[in-house]
C-alpha positions, 0 to 999 in steps of 0.5 A: 235670145230671138227679137224682132228687130227694125232695120229701117223705115221698111225694114223689119227682120226676127234676129238672134240678139244678145240677152238684155242687161242694164248698164246704167242705173236709170235703165229699163227693161220693156216687153211689148205684149200686143200691137195693132196695125195703123191705118192712115 
């Protein structure tokens, strides 16, 4: 699957990553559907 990956404070890339899995009973999957730019 393709995903946006944060590589550091100013590093963002789109990469192939393995499909998500739940490994522990307390794990959760989330999906971000919208964001907005932050102004300072």
